[in-house]
C-alpha positions in Angstrom: -155.9 -45.6 -12.0 -153.1 -47.5 -10.7 -149.5 -46.7 -11.2 -147.2 -49.1 -13.3 -143.8 -47.8 -12.2 -143.2 -51.0 -9.9 -144.1 -53.4 -12.7 -141.8 -51.6 -15.0 -139.1 -51.3 -12.4 -140.1 -55.2 -12.0 -139.4 -56.0 -15.7 -136.3 -54.2 -15.7 -134.6 -56.1 -12.9 -135.5 -59.3 -14.4 -134.4 -58.5 -17.9 -130.9 -57.2 -16.3 -130.7 -60.3 -14.4 -131.3 -62.2 -17.6 -129.2 -60.5 -19.8 -125.9 -60.9 -16.9 -126.7 -64.6 -16.5 -126.9 -64.6 -20.3 -123.4 -62.4 -20.8 -121.7 -64.5 -17.8 -118.7 -66.7 -19.3 -118.9 -70.4 -19.0 -115.2 -71.5 -18.9 -114.4 -75.2 -20.9 -112.8 -76.7 -17.6 -109.0 -77.1 -19.0 -109.4 -73.6 -20.2 -109.8 -72.4 -17.2 -107.4 -74.9 -15.1 -104.9 -73.4 -17.8 -106.2 -69.7 -16.5 -105.9 -70.3 -13.0 -102.3 -72.3 -12.8 -100.4 -70.5 -16.1 -97.2 -68.2 -14.7 -98.5 -66.1 -18.0 -102.2 -65.9 -17.3 -102.1 -61.6 -17.0 -100.9 -61.6 -20.5 -103.9 -63.9 -21.8 -107.1 -62.8 -23.5 -109.3 -65.5 -21.5 -112.4 -65.4 -23.4 -110.7 -64.9 -26.5 -108.9 -68.2 -25.9 -112.3 -69.6 -24.3 -114.3 -69.6 -27.0 -111.8 -70.4 -30.0 -110.9 -73.6 -27.5 -114.8 -74.2 -27.5 -115.3 -74.1 -31.1 -111.9 -76.0 -32.1 -113.3 -79.1 -29.2 -116.9 -79.2 -29.7 -118.4 -82.7 -30.4 -114.9 -83.8 -30.3 -113.9 -86.5 -27.5 -110.1 -88.6 -28.7 -107.3 -87.4 -28.1 -106.2 -87.1 -31.4 -109.2 -85.1 -32.5 -108.6 -82.6 -29.7 -105.3 -81.9 -30.6 -106.1 -79.0 -32.5 -107.6 -77.4 -29.9 -104.9 -78.6 -27.4 -102.2 -76.6 -29.8 -104.4 -73.6 -29.7 -104.7 -73.1 -26.4 -101.2 -74.1 -25.7 -99.8 -71.7 -28.1 -102.0 -69.2 -26.6 -100.2 -69.0 -23.4 -96.9 -68.0 -24.7 -95.2 -70.6 -22.8 -92.7 -72.7 -24.8 -92.5 -74.8 -21.6 -95.9 -76.0 -21.9 -97.2 -79.1 -23.1 -100.1 -81.6 -22.7 -98.5 -85.1 -21.9 -100.2 -88.7 -21.4 -101.1 -89.3 -18.0 -100.2 -93.0 -18.9 -96.3 -92.6 -20.2 -96.0 -88.9 -19.5 -95.1 -88.6 -23.3 -95.5 -85.1 -25.1 -99.1 -85.1 -27.1 -98.8 -81.5 -27.6 -96.0 -78.8 -27.4 -95.5 -75.7 -27.8 -95.5 -74.6 -31.1 -96.0 -70.8 -31.2 -93.3 -68.2 -31.8 -90.2 -68.1 -30.3 -88.5 -64.9 -29.5 -84.6 -66.4 -30.0 -83.7 -69.0 -32.3 -82.9 -72.4 -31.2 -79.5 -73.1 -32.0 -79.9 -76.7 -30.4 -79.5 -79.8 -33.7 -82.8 -81.2 -33.0 -81.4 -85.1 -34.4 -78.8 -84.6 -31.8 -82.1 -83.7 -29.3 -84.1 -86.7 -30.6 -81.1 -89.7 -30.9 -78.8 -88.6 -27.8 -80.5 -86.3 -25.4 -84.1 -87.7 -25.5 -82.6 -91.3 -25.8 -84.3 -92.8 -22.8 -82.1 -95.5 -22.3 -79.5 -93.6 -21.2 -78.6 -93.9 -17.7 -76.5 -91.9 -15.1 -73.2 -93.2 -15.2 -70.1 -92.3 -13.1 -66.4 -92.7 -13.4 -63.0 -92.3 -11.7 -60.5 -89.9 -13.8 -56.6 -89.2 -13.4 -55.9 -87.6 -10.1 -58.7 -88.9 -8.3 -61.4 -86.4 -10.1 -65.0 -88.2 -9.9 -66.9 -87.4 -12.8 -70.8 -87.7 -12.5 -73.1 -88.0 -15.4 -76.5 -87.1 -15.0 -79.4 -87.1 -17.4 -82.8 -86.7 -18.1 -84.5 -88.8 -15.9 -88.4 -89.6 -16.9 -91.1 -91.8 -14.5 -90.0 -94.4 -12.1 -89.5 -94.8 -8.5 -87.5 -92.0 -7.6 -86.0 -93.8 -4.4 -84.7 -96.4 -7.3 -83.2 -93.6 -9.3 -81.9 -91.4 -6.3 -80.3 -94.7 -4.7 -78.8 -95.2 -8.3 -76.9 -91.8 -8.2 -76.0 -91.6 -4.4 -74.2 -95.4 -4.8 -72.0 -93.3 -7.6 -70.9 -90.7 -5.0 -70.6 -93.1 -2.3 -68.2 -95.4 -4.6 -66.2 -92.5 -5.7 -65.8 -91.4 -2.1 -64.7 -94.6 -1.1 -61.9 -94.3 -3.7 -60.6 -90.8 -2.4 -62.5 -88.6 -4.4 -62.6 -85.2 -3.4 -62.6 -83.2 -6.7 -66.1 -83.8 -8.7 -67.2 -82.8 -12.3 -70.9 -83.1 -12.6 -71.9 -83.1 -16.5 -74.9 -82.0 -17.0 -74.6 -81.3 -20.3 -76.8 -84.1 -21.8 -79.3 -83.6 -19.2 -83.1 -83.1 -21.0 -85.2 -82.6 -18.1 -87.7 -85.1 -16.2 -88.2 -85.3 -12.6 -85.8 -83.7 -10.8 -86.6 -85.1 -7.1 -83.9 -88.1 -7.8 -81.2 -85.7 -9.2 -81.5 -83.6 -6.3 -82.0 -86.6 -3.7 -78.9 -88.5 -5.2 -76.9 -85.7 -5.5 -77.7 -84.0 -2.0 -74.7 -84.7 -0.2 -72.5 -82.8 -3.0 -75.3 -80.1 -3.1 -74.3 -79.3 0.5 -76.6 -78.8 3.8 -79.4 -76.0 3.8 -81.5 -73.9 1.4 -80.6 -74.6 -2.1 -83.2 -72.6 -3.6 -87.1 -72.6 -4.4 -89.3 -71.0 -7.4 -91.2 -67.4 -7.7 -95.0 -67.5 -9.0 -96.2 -64.4 -10.9 -96.7 -62.4 -8.1 -93.1 -62.4 -7.2 -94.1 -64.2 -4.1 -91.5 -67.6 -3.3 -93.9 -70.7 -4.3 -91.6 -73.3 -3.2 -88.4 -73.9 -0.9 -86.0 -76.7 -1.3 -83.8 -77.8 1.3 -80.9 -80.2 2.0 -81.8 -81.7 5.4 -78.9 -84.6 6.9 -78.4 -85.6 3.0 -82.1 -85.7 2.0 -84.2 -83.7 -0.2 -86.7 -81.5 1.3 -89.3 -80.5 -1.5 -91.4 -77.9 -0.2 -91.9 -79.5 3.5 -91.7 -82.8 2.1 -88.7 -85.3 2.0 -88.7 -86.9 -1.4 -87.4 -90.4 -0.2 -85.5 -91.4 3.3 -81.9 -91.8 2.2 -78.8 -92.2 4.7 -76.7 -89.0 5.3 -73.9 -90.7 3.1 -71.0 -89.9 1.9 -69.9 -87.2 3.9 -68.3 -84.2 1.4 -67.2 -81.0 2.9 -68.1 -78.0 1.1 -64.3 -77.1 0.5 -64.3 -79.8 -1.9 -64.4 -78.3 -5.6 -67.2 -78.9 -8.2 -66.7 -78.3 -11.8 -70.2 -78.3 -13.1 -70.4 -78.5 -17.2 -73.2 -77.1 -18.9 -74.8 -76.6 -22.7 -77.5 -75.8 -25.0 -78.8 -79.2 -24.1 -79.3 -78.3 -20.5 -82.7 -78.0 -19.8 -86.1 -77.5 -17.4 -85.1 -79.5 -14.4 -81.5 -79.8 -15.6 -81.3 -76.2 -15.4 -82.9 -76.6 -11.6 -80.6 -78.9 -10.6 -77.3 -76.5 -12.1 -79.1 -73.6 -9.9 -79.2 -75.5 -6.5 -75.1 -75.4 -7.2 -75.6 -71.6 -7.7 -74.0 -70.0 -4.9 -72.6 -73.2 -3.1 -68.4 -72.3 -2.0 -65.9 -73.9 -4.7 -68.0 -74.2 -7.9 -67.3 -73.3 -11.4 -69.7 -73.4 -14.3 -68.2 -74.3 -17.7 -69.2 -74.7 -20.8 -72.1 -72.7 -22.6 -75.4 -71.5 -21.2 -78.4 -73.3 -20.9 -81.8 -73.6 -23.2 -83.6 -71.3 -20.8 -86.5 -73.4 -19.6 -85.9 -72.2 -16.2 -89.8 -72.7 -14.9 -91.4 -75.1 -12.7 -94.2 -77.4 -14.6 -97.1 -78.2 -12.9 -98.8 -81.6 -13.6 -102.7 -81.2 -13.2 -104.8 -84.0 -15.1 -107.4 -82.5 -16.9 -108.4 -86.1 -18.1 -108.2 -89.8 -17.8 -105.7 -89.3 -20.8 -104.2 -86.2 -20.7 -102.0 -84.2 -18.3 -102.0 -79.9 -18.7 -97.9 -79.2 -18.2 -96.7 -75.5 -18.3 -95.2 -73.1 -16.5 -96.1 -72.1 -13.0 -93.1 -70.7 -11.3 -89.7 -69.3 -11.8 -86.2 -70.9 -10.5 -84.6 -69.0 -8.0 -81.1 -69.9 -6.1 -80.1 -70.0 -2.4 -79.5 -66.5 -2.6 -83.3 -66.2 -3.8 -81.5 -64.8 -7.4 -84.4 -65.4 -9.8 -83.6 -67.1 -13.9 -85.7 -65.8 -15.9 -84.1 -67.0 -19.2 -81.0 -69.3 -19.0 -78.2 -70.6 -16.6 -74.7 -69.1 -17.3 -71.0 -70.3 -17.0 -68.1 -68.8 -15.8 -66.2 -70.0 -18.5 -67.7 -70.3 -22.0 -66.5 -73.4 -23.8 -68.2 -74.5 -27.1 -70.1 -77.8 -26.5 -68.2 -80.9 -28.6 -70.9 -83.3 -30.2 -69.9 -86.7 -30.3 -66.3 -86.8 -28.7 -64.6 -89.0 -26.6 -64.1 -88.5 -23.0 -60.4 -87.9 -23.3 -60.6 -85.6 -25.7 -63.6 -83.4 -24.6 -62.5 -79.6 -24.1 -64.9 -79.0 -21.2 -63.9 -81.6 -19.2 -60.1 -81.0 -19.3 -60.3 -77.4 -18.8 -62.5 -78.5 -15.7 -59.5 -81.0 -14.7 -57.4 -78.3 -15.3 -58.9 -75.7 -12.5 -59.9 -78.8 -10.4 -56.4 -79.4 -9.6 -54.7 -76.0 -9.5 
């Protein structure tokens, strides 16, 4: 009688392989991209999230129909800085609506009508005692060189008027593209290493430099700019912050942390101190989630908010001459 043992073993191997193939998880491409890039990836049960996301999006194609699933995915990351944005115009299609550990103390009407007003542009002014006032607000899509040139032109003009003391107002900065902000202000930030970002493994993932008046973003010169105006590191800079300073506005503030002759005045920032990616997951959708944490030139990381040296509560809808933060900044600059 022939032995059936080899046949049994062979059958078991086939069954085992088939079972293994059946148990192998096939991730939805959008979920997989989030898994690969999220700063909080290790905190997520990806098998559960993937199964639920597929259930919510099965048979759906339009962005509107996909929103329930997209919302679920963003909330599952626990990433308050996370969103899905339009590839076309960068508008937010879905943003984080999950649990927030700290109550948001920002006035939503003020955010919508003032902070998020895309018509508001960079502005500057010469104040008394030759103090240069620079108001840098949110910057969205557009030509980076053109946007940076606008800020740099303000620096050059104020310097020509004899300015050696500066107020940088970031209280109304709702984020957006940090590149034209930092590139435009490069001579004021100062030469050398100015900060970067740290990933989930506590490894430096990005490094930022100012080299001859130009912003080097992780080895890439953002836009070619002349090394003007010449601003000494001894020139004092007062940085104004508020609860409305957010995201790239916070990173811009962080580039001044550790610079000589700087004072931060106002309120601590909103606390969106993470660098977001912009990963196209379809022709219409971009996954914009936290991938790293900001750090300053001394490699201090900012996991929560950017603090101030002197607290002064933000005043809504006040005039420049009655602004307590500007008045305190002027007093310090004139010491």
